[in-house]
C-alpha positions in Angstrom: 168.6 18.7 1.6 170.1 17.3 4.7 173.8 18.2 5.3 175.0 14.6 5.5 173.2 13.6 2.3 174.6 16.7 0.5 178.2 15.8 1.6 177.7 12.2 0.4 176.5 13.4 -3.0 179.4 15.7 -3.3 181.9 13.0 -2.5 180.3 10.7 -5.0 180.3 13.3 -7.7 183.9 14.3 -6.9 185.0 10.6 -7.1 183.2 10.2 -10.4 184.7 13.3 -12.1 188.1 12.5 -10.6 188.0 9.0 -12.2 187.0 10.4 -15.5 189.7 13.0 -15.4 192.3 10.4 -14.3 191.3 8.0 -17.1 191.7 10.7 -19.7 195.3 11.2 -18.6 196.3 7.5 -18.5 198.7 6.2 -21.2 196.8 3.0 -22.0 199.6 1.6 -24.0 202.0 1.7 -21.1 199.3 0.6 -18.7 198.4 -2.5 -20.7 202.1 -3.4 -21.4 202.8 -3.1 -17.7 199.8 -5.2 -16.7 200.8 -8.1 -19.1 204.4 -8.0 -17.8 203.1 -8.2 -14.3 200.7 -11.0 -15.3 203.6 -13.1 -16.7 205.4 -13.0 -13.4 202.3 -13.4 -11.3 201.1 -16.4 -13.2 204.3 -18.2 -12.6 203.6 -17.8 -8.9 200.0 -19.0 -9.5 201.3 -22.1 -11.4 203.6 -23.0 -8.5 200.5 -23.4 -6.2 198.7 -25.8 -8.6 199.3 -29.5 -8.9 200.4 -30.6 -12.3 197.2 -32.5 -12.9 194.9 -29.7 -11.8 193.8 -26.1 -12.6 193.7 -23.1 -10.3 190.3 -22.2 -8.8 190.7 -19.5 -6.1 192.7 -18.3 -3.2 191.6 -17.5 0.4 193.8 -14.8 1.9 192.5 -15.2 5.5 193.9 -18.8 5.7 196.6 -18.4 3.0 195.0 -21.3 1.1 195.1 -21.9 -2.6 192.3 -24.0 -4.1 192.5 -26.1 -7.2 190.1 -28.0 -9.3 190.1 -31.0 -11.6 189.8 -30.5 -15.4 186.1 -31.2 -15.4 185.4 -28.0 -13.3 183.6 -25.5 -15.5 186.4 -22.9 -15.0 189.2 -25.3 -16.0 189.8 -23.6 -19.4 190.4 -20.1 -18.2 193.9 -20.8 -16.8 195.4 -22.0 -20.1 193.5 -19.4 -22.0 194.9 -16.6 -19.8 198.4 -18.0 -20.2 198.0 -17.8 -23.9 196.8 -14.2 -23.8 199.9 -13.4 -21.6 202.2 -15.2 -24.0 200.7 -13.4 -27.0 201.6 -10.1 -25.5 204.9 -10.9 -23.8 206.4 -13.8 -25.8 207.5 -15.2 -22.5 208.6 -18.8 -23.3 208.2 -20.0 -19.7 204.5 -18.9 -19.9 204.1 -20.7 -23.2 205.5 -24.0 -21.7 203.1 -23.7 -18.8 200.2 -23.1 -21.2 201.1 -26.2 -23.2 201.4 -28.3 -20.1 198.0 -27.3 -19.0 196.4 -27.7 -22.4 197.8 -31.3 -22.4 195.8 -32.2 -19.3 192.7 -30.3 -20.5 192.5 -32.0 -23.9 190.7 -35.1 -22.7 187.7 -33.0 -21.7 186.7 -32.7 -25.3 184.5 -35.7 -24.6 182.8 -34.3 -21.5 179.0 -34.1 -21.6 178.2 -33.5 -17.9 177.1 -29.9 -18.3 176.9 -27.0 -20.8 180.3 -25.5 -20.1 182.4 -26.9 -22.9 182.8 -23.5 -24.3 184.5 -22.1 -21.2 186.4 -25.3 -20.8 187.6 -26.0 -24.4 187.1 -22.8 -26.5 188.7 -20.4 -24.1 191.7 -22.8 -24.0 192.0 -24.5 -27.4 190.3 -21.7 -29.3 193.1 -19.4 -28.2 195.7 -22.0 -28.9 194.4 -22.5 -32.5 194.1 -18.8 -33.1 197.8 -18.4 -32.2 199.4 -21.5 -33.6 197.0 -22.9 -36.2 197.6 -26.5 -35.1 195.0 -28.8 -36.7 195.1 -31.1 -33.6 193.7 -28.1 -31.7 191.1 -27.6 -34.4 189.9 -31.2 -34.1 189.7 -30.8 -30.3 187.4 -27.9 -30.8 185.2 -29.8 -33.2 185.0 -32.8 -30.9 184.1 -30.5 -28.0 181.3 -29.0 -30.1 179.9 -32.4 -30.8 180.0 -33.2 -27.1 178.2 -30.0 -26.2 175.2 -30.5 -28.6 174.4 -33.8 -26.9 172.7 -31.5 -24.3 170.5 -29.9 -26.9 166.7 -30.3 -26.1 164.7 -29.8 -29.3 161.5 -29.6 -27.3 162.6 -26.2 -25.9 165.2 -25.3 -28.6 167.8 -24.9 -25.9 170.9 -26.6 -24.5 170.2 -28.0 -21.0 172.8 -26.5 -18.6 172.8 -28.8 -15.6 171.4 -32.3 -15.2 168.1 -32.7 -13.4 168.5 -32.5 -9.6 166.4 -31.8 -6.5 166.1 -28.1 -7.3 165.7 -28.1 -11.1 164.0 -30.2 -13.8 165.6 -28.9 -17.0 167.6 -25.8 -16.1 168.9 -23.4 -18.8 171.1 -20.6 -17.4 172.0 -17.3 -18.9 175.8 -18.2 -18.7 175.1 -20.7 -21.5 175.1 -17.8 -24.0 178.9 -17.7 -23.6 179.3 -21.4 -24.6 177.6 -20.8 -28.0 180.9 -19.3 -29.3 182.3 -22.8 -29.4 179.5 -23.9 -31.7 179.4 -20.9 -33.9 183.2 -20.9 -34.4 183.3 -24.6 -35.1 180.5 -24.3 -37.7 182.2 -21.3 -39.3 185.5 -23.2 -39.7 184.4 -26.3 -41.5 182.4 -28.0 -38.8 178.9 -29.4 -38.9 176.2 -26.7 -39.9 174.0 -28.1 -37.1 176.3 -26.5 -34.6 175.3 -23.1 -35.9 171.6 -24.0 -36.1 171.6 -25.2 -32.5 173.4 -22.1 -31.2 171.0 -19.8 -33.0 168.0 -21.7 -31.7 169.3 -21.4 -28.2 170.0 -17.7 -28.6 166.5 -17.1 -29.9 164.9 -19.0 -27.1 167.0 -17.0 -24.6 166.1 -13.7 -26.2 162.4 -14.7 -26.1 162.2 -16.2 -22.6 165.1 -15.2 -20.4 164.7 -11.4 -20.4 162.4 -9.1 -18.6 160.9 -5.9 -20.0 163.7 -3.8 -18.6 166.3 -6.0 -20.4 167.6 -7.7 -17.3 167.8 -11.5 -17.2 166.9 -14.3 -14.9 169.8 -16.5 -14.0 167.9 -19.8 -14.5 164.9 -20.9 -16.6 163.6 -24.2 -15.3 161.7 -26.0 -18.2 159.2 -28.7 -18.3 160.2 -30.7 -21.3 156.8 -32.2 -21.9 154.9 -28.9 -21.8 157.6 -26.3 -22.6 156.5 -24.3 -19.5 159.2 -22.6 -17.5 159.8 -20.8 -14.3 162.4 -17.9 -14.1 164.7 -18.0 -11.1 167.9 -16.4 -9.8 169.8 -19.2 -8.3 172.9 -17.1 -7.7 171.2 -13.7 -7.5 169.7 -11.9 -4.5 166.2 -13.0 -5.3 164.1 -14.1 -8.3 163.3 -10.5 -9.3 166.9 -9.1 -9.0 169.6 -8.5 -11.6 172.5 -10.7 -10.7 175.5 -8.7 -12.0 177.6 -11.5 -13.5 174.6 -13.0 -15.2 173.8 -9.7 -16.9 177.4 -9.5 -18.1 177.3 -13.1 -19.4 174.1 -12.4 -21.5 175.5 -9.1 -22.7 178.7 -10.6 -23.9 176.9 -13.6 -25.4 174.5 -11.6 -27.6 177.4 -9.3 -28.7 179.4 -12.4 -29.7 176.4 -13.9 -31.5 176.0 -10.8 -33.6 179.7 -11.2 -34.7 178.8 -14.6 -36.2 175.2 -14.4 -37.2 174.9 -10.7 -38.1 171.2 -10.8 -36.9 170.2 -7.2 -36.0 168.0 -8.6 -33.2 171.2 -9.8 -31.4 172.8 -6.4 -31.8 169.8 -4.6 -30.5 169.6 -6.9 -27.5 173.3 -6.3 -26.7 172.8 -2.6 -26.8 169.6 -2.8 -24.7 171.4 -4.8 -22.1 174.3 -2.3 -22.1 171.9 0.5 -21.6 170.3 -1.3 -18.7 173.7 -1.8 -17.0 175.3 1.5 -17.7 172.3 3.6 -16.9 171.3 1.6 -13.8 171.0 3.8 -10.7 173.0 1.2 -8.7 175.9 1.1 -11.1 178.9 2.5 -9.2 180.7 5.5 -10.7 183.8 3.4 -11.4 181.6 0.9 -13.4 182.7 -2.1 -11.3 179.3 -3.5 -10.3 178.0 -4.7 -7.0 177.5 -8.5 -7.0 173.7 -7.9 -7.6 172.2 -4.7 -8.8 169.4 -5.2 -6.2 171.5 -6.3 -3.3 169.9 -4.9 -0.1 173.1 -3.5 1.4 174.1 -1.2 -1.5 176.3 0.9 -1.3 178.1 -1.4 1.1 177.5 -4.6 -0.9 180.4 -6.5 -2.3 181.7 -5.6 -5.7 182.3 -8.2 -8.4 185.5 -7.7 -10.4 184.6 -10.7 -12.6 181.3 -9.0 -13.8 183.3 -5.9 -14.6 185.9 -7.8 -16.6 183.3 -9.5 -18.7 181.5 -6.2 -19.2 184.6 -4.4 -20.3 185.6 -7.0 -22.9 182.0 -7.1 -24.2 181.8 -3.4 -24.5 185.0 -3.3 -26.6 183.5 -5.8 -29.0 180.2 -3.9 -29.1 182.1 -0.7 -30.0 183.2 -2.5 -33.2 179.5 -2.7 -34.3 178.7 0.9 -33.3 179.3 4.4 -34.6 180.0 7.9 -33.3 179.2 8.9 -29.8 177.7 5.5 -29.0 180.9 3.8 -30.0 183.0 6.2 -28.0 180.9 5.7 -24.9 181.4 1.9 -25.0 185.2 2.4 -25.4 185.4 5.0 -22.6 183.5 2.8 -20.1 185.7 -0.2 -21.0 188.7 2.0 -20.5 187.4 3.2 -17.1 186.9 -0.4 -16.0 190.3 -1.5 -17.1 191.9 1.4 -15.3 189.9 0.7 -12.2 190.7 -3.0 -12.2 194.4 -2.1 -12.7 194.4 0.0 -9.5 195.7 -1.1 -6.1 192.2 -1.7 -4.9 191.5 -4.5 -7.3 194.8 -5.7 -8.7 197.0 -7.7 -6.4 200.6 -6.9 -5.5 203.4 -9.0 -6.9 203.6 -12.4 -5.3 200.4 -12.0 -3.3 196.7 -13.1 -3.9 197.9 -16.7 -4.5 199.3 -15.6 -7.9 195.9 -14.4 -9.3 195.8 -10.9 -10.8 192.5 -9.5 -9.5 190.9 -9.4 -6.1 187.3 -8.9 -5.1 185.1 -11.2 -7.2 182.0 -13.0 -6.0 181.1 -16.5 -7.1 177.9 -17.6 -5.3 177.3 -15.4 -2.3 174.0 -16.9 -1.2 175.6 -20.4 -1.5 178.4 -19.1 0.7 180.9 -20.0 -2.0 183.8 -17.9 -3.4 182.9 -14.7 -1.7 185.3 -11.7 -2.2 188.1 -13.8 -3.6 190.1 -14.0 -6.9 188.5 -16.1 -9.7 190.1 -17.4 -12.9 187.4 -15.9 -15.2 187.9 -12.5 -13.7 191.5 -12.6 -14.7 190.8 -14.1 -18.1 188.3 -11.4 -19.3 190.5 -8.7 -17.8 193.4 -9.9 -20.0 191.1 -10.3 -23.0 189.7 -6.8 -22.5 193.2 -5.3 -22.4 194.2 -7.3 -25.5 191.1 -6.1 -27.3 191.7 -2.4 -26.3 195.3 -2.6 -27.6 194.1 -4.2 -30.9 190.9 -2.2 -31.6 191.6 1.2 -29.9 195.3 1.7 -29.8 196.1 0.2 -33.2 193.0 1.5 -35.1 
């Protein structure tokens, strides 16, 4: 063994075991309480950078520029959803007021049919609002949003079309769409049309059948021919068509875990566990479990990390632990804990007043498209907050 290689291995092993030892000593109750208190103050800063008719999108440190979006942007629901998670844990009335103000401008998008992202836009926002306050107006907003989403269902392929036809794609269905099925499943389970559930299950089954490779990694996009049902698997946001784009793997993992919650189909639970095994046992998964932006990026170990993929993974693992037993259950909890601790560190979590008001640094939106590279993103914060809330509820208060 060459000396340089041996030293590198030793450093990696030392870092790995140091992190495990550190995580075991962390008081997670105090850590989570501290993170939510910080989030309340930080999100007031974030709110100050965003026009009253818009939602936060990202922040670019090199130019000290905050970027906002309109309410039709696919990420528009994450800001009010995050505010509601923060309010739930802190009871900060200023945070609640900001959340209500942002929900008010988001509500009109219940009629939006331009893409598949109504779940992100309307369930992460109004789903959390209804969970906390049980306002029937919010319930109706969720039902209307579900009705809007199913206008994109294509019975020929038993899937919800993600984006409209364009120069690159005919009928694209992306792995991210698994997340938006929660809107349909919840609406159907709470007095809504039974066809919401039927469509969600059809979509999940088509995804299970067509989107996944033998190793349980997923393509980002399946581009369908509606006349023949033929499709081509591609990785629009991944390194190449054969690679495992990290956030896409996390979307699919979380999505199948969530679908098991509602449908109790053992095929969904098996799929979630198989995806988890692919991710957690992958040779390119870093020791701190915060993935590179693509598991097959050519410049690993110097490739960019993706805090958003880590946040989604942590939250999904905590839910999966609820459907697991023994050592398997404990493994999912420990990895989620490791990710939460890592994201709470100075390397990933911003300092007070910095980062444009966002919580987490170092996420990757669309690297090959030269968009949102190594920046904060709203969904990284949202699933980080959700993961901590779940850890507190399911692990600390068990």
